[in-house]
All heavy atoms as TSV, in Angstrom:
chain	resi	resn	atom	element	x	y	z
A	1	MET	N	N	19.000	-34.734	8.692
A	1	MET	CA	C	19.358	-35.599	9.799
A	1	MET	C	C	18.509	-35.249	11.013
A	1	MET	O	O	18.309	-34.095	11.333
A	1	MET	CB	C	20.847	-35.444	10.105
A	1	MET	CG	C	21.306	-36.246	11.289
A	1	MET	SD	S	23.048	-35.995	11.607
A	1	MET	CE	C	23.577	-37.660	11.508
A	2	PHE	N	N	18.027	-36.251	11.688
A	2	PHE	CA	C	17.187	-36.059	12.862
A	2	PHE	C	C	18.053	-35.726	14.066
A	2	PHE	O	O	19.064	-36.355	14.308
A	2	PHE	CB	C	16.386	-37.332	13.142
A	2	PHE	CG	C	15.431	-37.189	14.292
A	2	PHE	CD1	C	14.171	-36.681	14.089
A	2	PHE	CD2	C	15.806	-37.541	15.560
A	2	PHE	CE1	C	13.284	-36.545	15.143
A	2	PHE	CE2	C	14.940	-37.403	16.629
A	2	PHE	CZ	C	13.670	-36.904	16.403
A	3	GLN	N	N	17.666	-34.716	14.831
A	3	GLN	CA	C	18.395	-34.372	16.045
A	3	GLN	C	C	17.564	-34.771	17.250
A	3	GLN	O	O	16.351	-34.635	17.252
A	3	GLN	CB	C	18.694	-32.879	16.078
A	3	GLN	CG	C	19.652	-32.454	14.984
A	3	GLN	CD	C	19.994	-30.987	15.102
A	3	GLN	OE1	O	19.429	-30.263	15.892
A	3	GLN	NE2	N	20.934	-30.563	14.292
A	4	SER	N	N	18.250	-35.272	18.272
A	4	SER	CA	C	17.534	-35.695	19.464
A	4	SER	C	C	17.076	-34.490	20.277
A	4	SER	O	O	17.615	-33.401	20.163
A	4	SER	CB	C	18.413	-36.604	20.320
A	4	SER	OG	O	19.564	-35.919	20.733
A	5	ASN	N	N	16.081	-34.702	21.086
A	5	ASN	CA	C	15.539	-33.668	21.955
A	5	ASN	C	C	16.494	-33.466	23.131
A	5	ASN	O	O	16.727	-34.396	23.899
A	5	ASN	CB	C	14.158	-34.117	22.445
A	5	ASN	CG	C	13.507	-33.144	23.380
A	5	ASN	OD1	O	14.120	-32.180	23.852
A	5	ASN	ND2	N	12.250	-33.376	23.661
A	6	PRO	N	N	17.059	-32.272	23.293
A	6	PRO	CA	C	18.021	-32.056	24.375
A	6	PRO	C	C	17.412	-32.183	25.771
A	6	PRO	O	O	18.125	-32.387	26.745
A	6	PRO	CB	C	18.532	-30.636	24.130
A	6	PRO	CG	C	17.493	-29.982	23.296
A	6	PRO	CD	C	16.827	-31.078	22.506
A	7	ASN	N	N	16.084	-32.101	25.876
A	7	ASN	CA	C	15.420	-32.240	27.168
A	7	ASN	C	C	15.042	-33.681	27.489
A	7	ASN	O	O	14.574	-33.975	28.580
A	7	ASN	CB	C	14.159	-31.367	27.209
A	7	ASN	CG	C	14.497	-29.897	27.064
A	7	ASN	OD1	O	15.487	-29.426	27.602
A	7	ASN	ND2	N	13.683	-29.181	26.316
A	8	GLN	N	N	15.238	-34.574	26.516
A	8	GLN	CA	C	14.876	-35.976	26.702
A	8	GLN	C	C	15.976	-36.706	27.476
A	8	GLN	O	O	17.159	-36.493	27.252
A	8	GLN	CB	C	14.690	-36.644	25.347
A	8	GLN	CG	C	14.233	-38.074	25.415
A	8	GLN	CD	C	14.018	-38.645	24.024
A	8	GLN	OE1	O	14.716	-38.283	23.076
A	8	GLN	NE2	N	13.052	-39.516	23.896
A	9	GLN	N	N	15.574	-37.571	28.370
A	9	GLN	CA	C	16.526	-38.379	29.121
A	9	GLN	C	C	17.312	-39.244	28.134
A	9	GLN	O	O	16.732	-39.895	27.277
A	9	GLN	CB	C	15.773	-39.254	30.131
A	9	GLN	CG	C	16.661	-40.064	31.014
A	9	GLN	CD	C	15.879	-40.836	32.080
A	9	GLN	OE1	O	14.669	-40.673	32.210
A	9	GLN	NE2	N	16.576	-41.653	32.824
A	10	GLN	N	N	18.639	-39.267	28.244
A	10	GLN	CA	C	19.500	-39.996	27.308
A	10	GLN	C	C	19.980	-41.336	27.858
A	10	GLN	O	O	20.361	-42.220	27.101
A	10	GLN	CB	C	20.716	-39.134	26.951
A	10	GLN	CG	C	20.362	-37.819	26.265
A	10	GLN	CD	C	19.730	-38.026	24.911
A	10	GLN	OE1	O	20.277	-38.720	24.059
A	10	GLN	NE2	N	18.570	-37.432	24.688
A	11	SER	N	N	20.008	-41.476	29.164
A	11	SER	CA	C	20.503	-42.682	29.820
A	11	SER	C	C	19.533	-43.074	30.934
A	11	SER	O	O	18.872	-42.213	31.518
A	11	SER	CB	C	21.898	-42.411	30.390
A	11	SER	OG	O	22.418	-43.567	30.991
A	12	PHE	N	N	19.475	-44.368	31.215
A	12	PHE	CA	C	18.508	-44.879	32.185
A	12	PHE	C	C	19.192	-45.753	33.239
A	12	PHE	O	O	18.941	-46.961	33.326
A	12	PHE	CB	C	17.406	-45.654	31.451
A	12	PHE	CG	C	16.701	-44.820	30.418
A	12	PHE	CD1	C	17.179	-44.741	29.119
A	12	PHE	CD2	C	15.583	-44.083	30.744
A	12	PHE	CE1	C	16.542	-43.958	28.169
A	12	PHE	CE2	C	14.934	-43.298	29.801
A	12	PHE	CZ	C	15.413	-43.229	28.506
A	13	PRO	N	N	20.063	-45.168	34.067
A	13	PRO	CA	C	20.789	-45.953	35.073
A	13	PRO	C	C	19.868	-46.581	36.120
A	13	PRO	O	O	20.245	-47.568	36.759
A	13	PRO	CB	C	21.747	-44.941	35.698
A	13	PRO	CG	C	21.143	-43.611	35.429
A	13	PRO	CD	C	20.408	-43.750	34.120
A	14	GLU	N	N	18.677	-46.055	36.277
A	14	GLU	CA	C	17.732	-46.595	37.246
A	14	GLU	C	C	17.260	-48.004	36.879
A	14	GLU	O	O	16.652	-48.696	37.695
A	14	GLU	CB	C	16.536	-45.656	37.416
A	14	GLU	CG	C	15.672	-45.467	36.188
A	14	GLU	CD	C	16.124	-44.368	35.231
A	14	GLU	OE1	O	17.302	-43.982	35.246
A	14	GLU	OE2	O	15.263	-43.907	34.462
A	15	LEU	N	N	17.564	-48.449	35.653
A	15	LEU	CA	C	17.122	-49.773	35.205
A	15	LEU	C	C	18.142	-50.880	35.473
A	15	LEU	O	O	17.813	-52.064	35.326
A	15	LEU	CB	C	16.778	-49.731	33.713
A	15	LEU	CG	C	15.629	-48.788	33.345
A	15	LEU	CD1	C	15.412	-48.765	31.846
A	15	LEU	CD2	C	14.357	-49.170	34.079
A	16	VAL	N	N	19.354	-50.523	35.865
A	16	VAL	CA	C	20.373	-51.544	36.163
A	16	VAL	C	C	19.889	-52.403	37.335
A	16	VAL	O	O	19.423	-51.885	38.348
A	16	VAL	CB	C	21.739	-50.897	36.479
A	16	VAL	CG1	C	22.744	-51.951	36.926
A	16	VAL	CG2	C	22.265	-50.133	35.275
A	17	GLY	N	N	19.947	-53.713	37.145
A	17	GLY	CA	C	19.483	-54.654	38.157
A	17	GLY	C	C	18.030	-55.080	37.991
A	17	GLY	O	O	17.582	-56.027	38.623
A	18	ARG	N	N	17.301	-54.383	37.127
A	18	ARG	CA	C	15.894	-54.735	36.873
A	18	ARG	C	C	15.821	-55.850	35.835
A	18	ARG	O	O	16.778	-56.144	35.143
A	18	ARG	CB	C	15.130	-53.515	36.342
A	18	ARG	CG	C	15.129	-52.316	37.238
A	18	ARG	CD	C	14.086	-52.471	38.329
A	18	ARG	NE	N	14.031	-51.304	39.174
A	18	ARG	CZ	C	13.008	-50.474	39.238
A	18	ARG	NH1	N	11.949	-50.660	38.496
A	18	ARG	NH2	N	13.044	-49.461	40.069
A	19	SER	N	N	14.653	-56.423	35.672
A	19	SER	CA	C	14.472	-57.468	34.656
A	19	SER	C	C	14.408	-56.825	33.273
A	19	SER	O	O	14.044	-55.646	33.128
A	19	SER	CB	C	13.189	-58.256	34.909
A	19	SER	OG	O	12.049	-57.479	34.578
A	20	ALA	N	N	14.740	-57.606	32.255
A	20	ALA	CA	C	14.686	-57.120	30.875
A	20	ALA	C	C	13.260	-56.723	30.508
A	20	ALA	O	O	13.040	-55.712	29.831
A	20	ALA	CB	C	15.210	-58.193	29.921
A	21	GLN	N	N	12.293	-57.489	30.970
A	21	GLN	CA	C	10.880	-57.202	30.677
A	21	GLN	C	C	10.459	-55.872	31.309
A	21	GLN	O	O	9.780	-55.061	30.672
A	21	GLN	CB	C	10.008	-58.341	31.181
A	21	GLN	CG	C	8.551	-58.194	30.818
A	21	GLN	CD	C	7.727	-59.390	31.268
A	21	GLN	OE1	O	8.191	-60.239	32.022
A	21	GLN	NE2	N	6.503	-59.460	30.791
A	22	GLU	N	N	10.851	-55.662	32.550
A	22	GLU	CA	C	10.532	-54.418	33.254
A	22	GLU	C	C	11.171	-53.216	32.546
A	22	GLU	O	O	10.529	-52.182	32.342
A	22	GLU	CB	C	11.101	-54.511	34.676
A	22	GLU	CG	C	10.275	-53.934	35.749
A	22	GLU	CD	C	10.926	-54.142	37.118
A	22	GLU	OE1	O	11.801	-54.995	37.299
A	22	GLU	OE2	O	10.509	-53.393	38.011
A	23	ALA	N	N	12.441	-53.373	32.168
A	23	ALA	CA	C	13.165	-52.293	31.494
A	23	ALA	C	C	12.537	-51.977	30.144
A	23	ALA	O	O	12.386	-50.811	29.777
A	23	ALA	CB	C	14.636	-52.667	31.333
A	24	SER	N	N	12.151	-53.006	29.397
A	24	SER	CA	C	11.503	-52.801	28.094
A	24	SER	C	C	10.203	-52.025	28.232
A	24	SER	O	O	9.925	-51.106	27.452
A	24	SER	CB	C	11.228	-54.142	27.414
A	24	SER	OG	O	12.417	-54.751	27.023
A	25	ALA	N	N	9.407	-52.377	29.219
A	25	ALA	CA	C	8.140	-51.685	29.448
A	25	ALA	C	C	8.387	-50.226	29.813
A	25	ALA	O	O	7.681	-49.323	29.333
A	25	ALA	CB	C	7.350	-52.385	30.541
A	26	TYR	N	N	9.378	-49.979	30.644
A	26	TYR	CA	C	9.729	-48.623	31.081
A	26	TYR	C	C	10.149	-47.764	29.881
A	26	TYR	O	O	9.682	-46.635	29.718
A	26	TYR	CB	C	10.866	-48.729	32.093
A	26	TYR	CG	C	11.300	-47.441	32.739
A	26	TYR	CD1	C	10.701	-46.991	33.907
A	26	TYR	CD2	C	12.347	-46.687	32.212
A	26	TYR	CE1	C	11.124	-45.817	34.519
A	26	TYR	CE2	C	12.770	-45.511	32.819
A	26	TYR	CZ	C	12.154	-45.089	33.972
A	26	TYR	OH	O	12.564	-43.933	34.581
A	27	ILE	N	N	11.003	-48.311	29.030
A	27	ILE	CA	C	11.489	-47.593	27.842
A	27	ILE	C	C	10.334	-47.349	26.870
A	27	ILE	O	O	10.180	-46.248	26.338
A	27	ILE	CB	C	12.626	-48.387	27.160
A	27	ILE	CG1	C	13.845	-48.514	28.080
A	27	ILE	CG2	C	13.005	-47.771	25.820
A	27	ILE	CD1	C	14.481	-47.235	28.526
A	28	SER	N	N	9.523	-48.363	26.630
A	28	SER	CA	C	8.376	-48.232	25.709
A	28	SER	C	C	7.403	-47.161	26.175
A	28	SER	O	O	6.842	-46.422	25.357
A	28	SER	CB	C	7.634	-49.565	25.586
A	28	SER	OG	O	8.423	-50.501	24.930
A	29	SER	N	N	7.205	-47.060	27.484
A	29	SER	CA	C	6.257	-46.084	28.016
A	29	SER	C	C	6.711	-44.646	27.767
A	29	SER	O	O	5.922	-43.721	27.892
A	29	SER	CB	C	6.044	-46.309	29.517
A	29	SER	OG	O	7.175	-45.903	30.263
A	30	ARG	N	N	7.955	-44.471	27.396
A	30	ARG	CA	C	8.503	-43.150	27.085
A	30	ARG	C	C	8.562	-42.877	25.585
A	30	ARG	O	O	9.185	-41.938	25.136
A	30	ARG	CB	C	9.886	-43.000	27.713
A	30	ARG	CG	C	9.757	-42.673	29.187
A	30	ARG	CD	C	10.874	-43.231	30.023
A	30	ARG	NE	N	10.645	-42.887	31.430
A	30	ARG	CZ	C	9.776	-43.487	32.225
A	30	ARG	NH1	N	9.022	-44.438	31.769
A	30	ARG	NH2	N	9.632	-43.127	33.486
A	31	GLY	N	N	7.910	-43.747	24.808
A	31	GLY	CA	C	7.843	-43.556	23.357
A	31	GLY	C	C	9.114	-43.935	22.632
A	31	GLY	O	O	9.326	-43.516	21.491
A	32	LEU	N	N	9.951	-44.749	23.267
A	32	LEU	CA	C	11.200	-45.189	22.663
A	32	LEU	C	C	11.109	-46.674	22.328
A	32	LEU	O	O	10.224	-47.376	22.809
A	32	LEU	CB	C	12.366	-44.928	23.620
A	32	LEU	CG	C	12.581	-43.447	23.966
A	32	LEU	CD1	C	13.514	-43.298	25.157
A	32	LEU	CD2	C	13.117	-42.703	22.758
A	33	VAL	N	N	12.040	-47.151	21.510
A	33	VAL	CA	C	12.031	-48.542	21.067
A	33	VAL	C	C	13.116	-49.324	21.817
A	33	VAL	O	O	14.309	-49.102	21.580
A	33	VAL	CB	C	12.288	-48.631	19.546
A	33	VAL	CG1	C	12.290	-50.077	19.093
A	33	VAL	CG2	C	11.262	-47.818	18.783
A	34	PRO	N	N	12.724	-50.226	22.718
A	34	PRO	CA	C	13.724	-51.020	23.447
A	34	PRO	C	C	14.233	-52.191	22.611
A	34	PRO	O	O	13.452	-52.853	21.919
A	34	PRO	CB	C	12.953	-51.520	24.661
A	34	PRO	CG	C	11.544	-51.609	24.190
A	34	PRO	CD	C	11.372	-50.503	23.174
A	35	ILE	N	N	15.534	-52.409	22.653
A	35	ILE	CA	C	16.165	-53.549	21.994
A	35	ILE	C	C	16.973	-54.281	23.062
A	35	ILE	O	O	17.933	-53.726	23.597
A	35	ILE	CB	C	17.105	-53.101	20.853
A	35	ILE	CG1	C	16.398	-52.189	19.852
A	35	ILE	CG2	C	17.738	-54.306	20.171
A	35	ILE	CD1	C	15.304	-52.828	19.058
A	36	VAL	N	N	16.595	-55.502	23.384
A	36	VAL	CA	C	17.297	-56.277	24.408
A	36	VAL	C	C	18.407	-57.086	23.736
A	36	VAL	O	O	18.150	-57.839	22.788
A	36	VAL	CB	C	16.333	-57.213	25.167
A	36	VAL	CG1	C	17.084	-58.061	26.178
A	36	VAL	CG2	C	15.231	-56.405	25.845
A	37	VAL	N	N	19.634	-56.917	24.217
A	37	VAL	CA	C	20.783	-57.656	23.695
A	37	VAL	C	C	21.636	-58.161	24.853
A	37	VAL	O	O	21.717	-57.520	25.902
A	37	VAL	CB	C	21.647	-56.793	22.743
A	37	VAL	CG1	C	20.895	-56.433	21.495
A	37	VAL	CG2	C	22.148	-55.546	23.422
A	38	GLN	N	N	22.253	-59.307	24.652
A	38	GLN	CA	C	23.150	-59.838	25.664
A	38	GLN	C	C	24.504	-59.144	25.562
A	38	GLN	O	O	24.906	-58.688	24.483
A	38	GLN	CB	C	23.323	-61.339	25.500
A	38	GLN	CG	C	22.093	-62.113	25.920
A	38	GLN	CD	C	22.326	-63.606	25.937
A	38	GLN	OE1	O	23.170	-64.115	25.233
A	38	GLN	NE2	N	21.561	-64.297	26.738
A	39	ALA	N	N	25.204	-59.084	26.688
A	39	ALA	CA	C	26.533	-58.480	26.728
A	39	ALA	C	C	27.428	-59.170	25.697
A	39	ALA	O	O	27.351	-60.375	25.494
A	39	ALA	CB	C	27.120	-58.619	28.120
A	40	ASN	N	N	28.243	-58.379	25.021
A	40	ASN	CA	C	29.198	-58.839	24.008
A	40	ASN	C	C	28.553	-59.371	22.735
A	40	ASN	O	O	29.234	-59.955	21.905
A	40	ASN	CB	C	30.155	-59.882	24.588
A	40	ASN	CG	C	30.957	-59.319	25.727
A	40	ASN	OD1	O	31.414	-58.176	25.682
A	40	ASN	ND2	N	31.118	-60.098	26.785
A	41	GLN	N	N	27.265	-59.188	22.574
A	41	GLN	CA	C	26.593	-59.592	21.340
A	41	GLN	C	C	26.882	-58.546	20.270
A	41	GLN	O	O	26.796	-57.341	20.533
A	41	GLN	CB	C	25.088	-59.686	21.588
A	41	GLN	CG	C	24.275	-60.082	20.385
A	41	GLN	CD	C	22.788	-60.175	20.704
A	41	GLN	OE1	O	22.401	-60.346	21.845
A	41	GLN	NE2	N	21.966	-60.060	19.687
A	42	PRO	N	N	27.216	-58.962	19.044
A	42	PRO	CA	C	27.446	-57.977	17.976
A	42	PRO	C	C	26.176	-57.164	17.713
A	42	PRO	O	O	25.066	-57.688	17.787
A	42	PRO	CB	C	27.779	-58.825	16.756
A	42	PRO	CG	C	28.113	-60.170	17.283
A	42	PRO	CD	C	27.395	-60.325	18.588
A	43	MET	N	N	26.362	-55.871	17.437
A	43	MET	CA	C	25.228	-55.015	17.115
A	43	MET	C	C	25.677	-53.898	16.173
A	43	MET	O	O	26.851	-53.561	16.130
A	43	MET	CB	C	24.580	-54.457	18.378
A	43	MET	CG	C	25.474	-53.649	19.267
A	43	MET	SD	S	24.663	-53.144	20.791
A	43	MET	CE	C	25.398	-54.307	21.931
A	44	THR	N	N	24.749	-53.370	15.457
A	44	THR	CA	C	25.036	-52.284	14.533
A	44	THR	C	C	25.480	-51.038	15.299
A	44	THR	O	O	25.045	-50.819	16.427
A	44	THR	CB	C	23.803	-51.968	13.657
A	44	THR	OG1	O	24.140	-50.931	12.755
A	44	THR	CG2	C	22.616	-51.548	14.484
A	45	MET	N	N	26.334	-50.239	14.707
A	45	MET	CA	C	26.856	-49.055	15.375
A	45	MET	C	C	26.182	-47.764	14.885
A	45	MET	O	O	26.587	-46.681	15.271
A	45	MET	CB	C	28.367	-48.965	15.169
A	45	MET	CG	C	29.132	-50.132	15.807
A	45	MET	SD	S	28.750	-50.398	17.550
A	45	MET	CE	C	29.461	-48.947	18.270
A	46	ASP	N	N	25.164	-47.878	14.033
A	46	ASP	CA	C	24.466	-46.680	13.580
A	46	ASP	C	C	23.666	-46.076	14.727
A	46	ASP	O	O	23.325	-46.742	15.684
A	46	ASP	CB	C	23.567	-46.980	12.379
A	46	ASP	CG	C	22.422	-47.912	12.721
A	46	ASP	OD1	O	22.673	-48.890	13.459
A	46	ASP	OD2	O	21.295	-47.681	12.270
A	47	TYR	N	N	23.377	-44.786	14.614
A	47	TYR	CA	C	22.656	-44.069	15.663
A	47	TYR	C	C	21.181	-43.962	15.304
A	47	TYR	O	O	20.828	-43.630	14.176
A	47	TYR	CB	C	23.237	-42.667	15.847
A	47	TYR	CG	C	22.524	-41.867	16.909
A	47	TYR	CD1	C	22.828	-42.044	18.244
A	47	TYR	CD2	C	21.522	-40.960	16.575
A	47	TYR	CE1	C	22.168	-41.331	19.234
A	47	TYR	CE2	C	20.857	-40.241	17.559
A	47	TYR	CZ	C	21.186	-40.432	18.881
A	47	TYR	OH	O	20.526	-39.733	19.853
A	48	SER	N	N	20.335	-44.252	16.258
A	48	SER	CA	C	18.900	-44.060	16.096
A	48	SER	C	C	18.383	-43.303	17.318
A	48	SER	O	O	18.532	-43.792	18.447
A	48	SER	CB	C	18.180	-45.400	15.974
A	48	SER	OG	O	16.780	-45.190	15.977
A	49	PRO	N	N	17.781	-42.142	17.133
A	49	PRO	CA	C	17.335	-41.327	18.264
A	49	PRO	C	C	16.140	-41.902	19.026
A	49	PRO	O	O	15.758	-41.373	20.062
A	49	PRO	CB	C	16.979	-39.990	17.622
A	49	PRO	CG	C	16.652	-40.327	16.218
A	49	PRO	CD	C	17.529	-41.490	15.855
A	50	THR	N	N	15.572	-42.996	18.520
A	50	THR	CA	C	14.428	-43.599	19.213
A	50	THR	C	C	14.761	-44.970	19.801
A	50	THR	O	O	13.938	-45.550	20.491
A	50	THR	CB	C	13.230	-43.752	18.254
A	50	THR	OG1	O	13.609	-44.577	17.159
A	50	THR	CG2	C	12.748	-42.394	17.771
A	51	ARG	N	N	15.965	-45.469	19.540
A	51	ARG	CA	C	16.347	-46.806	19.991
A	51	ARG	C	C	17.077	-46.738	21.338
A	51	ARG	O	O	17.925	-45.887	21.555
A	51	ARG	CB	C	17.269	-47.468	18.964
A	51	ARG	CG	C	17.761	-48.843	19.400
A	51	ARG	CD	C	18.670	-49.466	18.355
A	51	ARG	NE	N	19.800	-48.600	18.081
A	51	ARG	CZ	C	20.382	-48.488	16.895
A	51	ARG	NH1	N	19.950	-49.171	15.859
A	51	ARG	NH2	N	21.419	-47.690	16.735
A	52	VAL	N	N	16.738	-47.671	22.206
A	52	VAL	CA	C	17.450	-47.825	23.472
A	52	VAL	C	C	17.846	-49.291	23.592
A	52	VAL	O	O	16.989	-50.174	23.629
A	52	VAL	CB	C	16.581	-47.414	24.688
A	52	VAL	CG1	C	17.338	-47.649	25.981
A	52	VAL	CG2	C	16.164	-45.957	24.570
A	53	ARG	N	N	19.143	-49.530	23.620
A	53	ARG	CA	C	19.631	-50.901	23.794
A	53	ARG	C	C	19.678	-51.226	25.286
A	53	ARG	O	O	20.236	-50.480	26.074
A	53	ARG	CB	C	21.002	-51.064	23.174
A	53	ARG	CG	C	20.960	-51.029	21.672
A	53	ARG	CD	C	22.287	-51.462	21.092
A	53	ARG	NE	N	22.243	-51.431	19.648
A	53	ARG	CZ	C	22.902	-50.566	18.890
A	53	ARG	NH1	N	23.674	-49.668	19.451
A	53	ARG	NH2	N	22.808	-50.619	17.588
A	54	ILE	N	N	19.114	-52.362	25.623
A	54	ILE	CA	C	19.095	-52.840	27.001
A	54	ILE	C	C	20.055	-54.029	27.062
A	54	ILE	O	O	19.767	-55.091	26.505
A	54	ILE	CB	C	17.672	-53.240	27.423
A	54	ILE	CG1	C	16.731	-52.037	27.289
A	54	ILE	CG2	C	17.670	-53.803	28.830
A	54	ILE	CD1	C	15.271	-52.372	27.454
A	55	ILE	N	N	21.193	-53.836	27.711
A	55	ILE	CA	C	22.215	-54.874	27.799
A	55	ILE	C	C	21.924	-55.745	29.022
A	55	ILE	O	O	21.825	-55.247	30.140
A	55	ILE	CB	C	23.632	-54.268	27.918
A	55	ILE	CG1	C	23.871	-53.179	26.852
A	55	ILE	CG2	C	24.694	-55.366	27.865
A	55	ILE	CD1	C	23.801	-53.642	25.426
A	56	VAL	N	N	21.779	-57.052	28.766
A	56	VAL	CA	C	21.420	-57.984	29.835
A	56	VAL	C	C	22.523	-59.019	30.047
A	56	VAL	O	O	23.399	-59.211	29.199
A	56	VAL	CB	C	20.077	-58.692	29.529
A	56	VAL	CG1	C	18.934	-57.688	29.503
A	56	VAL	CG2	C	20.143	-59.459	28.218
A	57	ASP	N	N	22.444	-59.723	31.179
A	57	ASP	CA	C	23.412	-60.780	31.498
A	57	ASP	C	C	23.203	-61.986	30.590
A	57	ASP	O	O	22.311	-62.004	29.753
A	57	ASP	CB	C	23.311	-61.159	32.975
A	57	ASP	CG	C	21.950	-61.729	33.364
A	57	ASP	OD1	O	21.081	-61.931	32.488
A	57	ASP	OD2	O	21.748	-61.956	34.560
A	58	ARG	N	N	24.054	-62.986	30.748
A	58	ARG	CA	C	23.988	-64.179	29.897
A	58	ARG	C	C	22.647	-64.895	29.967
A	58	ARG	O	O	22.213	-65.514	29.005
A	58	ARG	CB	C	25.098	-65.155	30.264
A	58	ARG	CG	C	26.431	-64.705	29.801
A	58	ARG	CD	C	27.469	-65.746	30.120
A	58	ARG	NE	N	28.741	-65.324	29.584
A	58	ARG	CZ	C	29.653	-66.141	29.139
A	58	ARG	NH1	N	29.437	-67.441	29.187
A	58	ARG	NH2	N	30.780	-65.678	28.669
A	59	SER	N	N	21.999	-64.828	31.100
A	59	SER	CA	C	20.697	-65.480	31.226
A	59	SER	C	C	19.614	-64.722	30.463
A	59	SER	O	O	18.542	-65.254	30.207
A	59	SER	CB	C	20.295	-65.586	32.700
A	59	SER	OG	O	19.981	-64.312	33.228
A	60	GLY	N	N	19.910	-63.463	30.106
A	60	GLY	CA	C	18.943	-62.639	29.384
A	60	GLY	C	C	17.884	-62.027	30.264
A	60	GLY	O	O	16.898	-61.485	29.784
A	61	ASN	N	N	18.088	-62.120	31.579
A	61	ASN	CA	C	17.054	-61.670	32.507
A	61	ASN	C	C	17.315	-60.339	33.180
A	61	ASN	O	O	16.372	-59.611	33.472
A	61	ASN	CB	C	16.849	-62.727	33.604
A	61	ASN	CG	C	16.316	-64.028	33.054
A	61	ASN	OD1	O	15.547	-64.032	32.107
A	61	ASN	ND2	N	16.741	-65.122	33.627
A	62	THR	N	N	18.578	-60.006	33.455
A	62	THR	CA	C	18.885	-58.850	34.293
A	62	THR	C	C	19.694	-57.798	33.540
A	62	THR	O	O	20.700	-58.120	32.906
A	62	THR	CB	C	19.676	-59.304	35.540
A	62	THR	OG1	O	18.923	-60.322	36.208
A	62	THR	CG2	C	19.895	-58.147	36.498
A	63	VAL	N	N	19.258	-56.552	33.651
A	63	VAL	CA	C	19.982	-55.426	33.028
A	63	VAL	C	C	21.291	-55.224	33.776
A	63	VAL	O	O	21.296	-55.082	34.998
A	63	VAL	CB	C	19.121	-54.142	33.053
A	63	VAL	CG1	C	19.875	-52.969	32.448
A	63	VAL	CG2	C	17.794	-54.357	32.351
A	64	ILE	N	N	22.410	-55.199	33.037
A	64	ILE	CA	C	23.730	-55.089	33.678
A	64	ILE	C	C	24.451	-53.788	33.347
A	64	ILE	O	O	25.526	-53.533	33.880
A	64	ILE	CB	C	24.629	-56.296	33.326
A	64	ILE	CG1	C	24.861	-56.380	31.829
A	64	ILE	CG2	C	24.048	-57.577	33.887
A	64	ILE	CD1	C	25.925	-57.385	31.418
A	65	GLN	N	N	23.877	-52.988	32.475
A	65	GLN	CA	C	24.503	-51.721	32.055
A	65	GLN	C	C	23.401	-50.702	31.822
A	65	GLN	O	O	22.330	-51.055	31.350
A	65	GLN	CB	C	25.272	-51.990	30.754
A	65	GLN	CG	C	26.023	-50.832	30.190
A	65	GLN	CD	C	26.775	-51.234	28.919
A	65	GLN	OE1	O	27.250	-52.361	28.805
A	65	GLN	NE2	N	26.858	-50.327	27.976
A	66	ALA	N	N	23.688	-49.457	32.161
A	66	ALA	CA	C	22.678	-48.416	31.981
A	66	ALA	C	C	22.298	-48.289	30.499
A	66	ALA	O	O	23.169	-48.043	29.658
A	66	ALA	CB	C	23.192	-47.082	32.499
A	67	PRO	N	N	21.031	-48.500	30.157
A	67	PRO	CA	C	20.588	-48.328	28.772
A	67	PRO	C	C	20.728	-46.876	28.333
A	67	PRO	O	O	20.506	-45.946	29.114
A	67	PRO	CB	C	19.114	-48.741	28.821
A	67	PRO	CG	C	18.997	-49.604	30.033
A	67	PRO	CD	C	19.957	-49.014	31.015
A	68	ASN	N	N	21.099	-46.693	27.061
A	68	ASN	CA	C	21.277	-45.364	26.482
A	68	ASN	C	C	20.547	-45.251	25.169
A	68	ASN	O	O	20.441	-46.233	24.423
A	68	ASN	CB	C	22.758	-45.071	26.212
A	68	ASN	CG	C	23.569	-44.987	27.467
A	68	ASN	OD1	O	23.315	-44.154	28.301
A	68	ASN	ND2	N	24.547	-45.876	27.592
A	69	ILE	N	N	20.113	-44.039	24.840
A	69	ILE	CA	C	19.522	-43.794	23.527
A	69	ILE	C	C	20.617	-43.883	22.496
A	69	ILE	O	O	21.734	-43.436	22.700
A	69	ILE	CB	C	18.850	-42.410	23.491
A	69	ILE	CG1	C	17.586	-42.435	24.353
A	69	ILE	CG2	C	18.534	-41.978	22.057
A	69	ILE	CD1	C	16.818	-41.141	24.373
A	70	GLY	N	N	20.300	-44.474	21.381
A	70	GLY	CA	C	21.280	-44.556	20.296
A	70	GLY	C	C	21.005	-45.721	19.448
A	70	GLY	O	O	21.355	-46.002	18.407
């Protein structure tokens, strides 16, 4: 089983209020895989140490929740 790096940032609260495109670029630049999803959209509950879900508003434009690794 892969273990995450304890020194790696796990949450990105600085992205709340930013655009989905901006947040995706920020996450990608850190070697992580951004996944943009709308609030209340069904998603898998498995853990991935390289995935960061970016939760956006209904318009799909604005980050409304701090993205987390998982």
